[in-house]
C-alpha angles and dihedrals in degrees: 000000000000091000092049135276133079123230137196111239127194120196150079138270120201131193129193123181091288108356133076134191131183132187119182144158126208111224127203126222090272092056095253121141108242103165139018140189138184114188138163150157139123131314143187132200121246128171110311094346148025138254115235119208108205109218099153137032134173114171145145138157154145124270114273131170107299092005126089120216112270126203116220109295124194117179132170116176136183115243090252092057098039120111119233127220121199107211132185115221137195127195118200117170107307093344125102114189121191118200109201127205088245090067091252122122137196127202121203122195118208116241125218 
């Protein structure tokens, strides 16, 4: 986290030729789910990254180091009203790391 803290995340991210979806849960040290998010939209590749368009978001969670508490949030936007997020990415072996403009990053490990 850009503001400090590192958290274990369980979930999946999927890409089609133009769409993306992610579902993840943030887990505390005891293995308890404290936060969750389901997001999706479209994307396009640019340079060493991609630009996410955020059409859908469902999220909620408790406060954790570097993360403020968040009440249940449900958002569905039209493409014209959806925010975009240019994001640098790195792929190393079965790891995909996304570097967000906020300074946060998420690493996904491929599953076999």
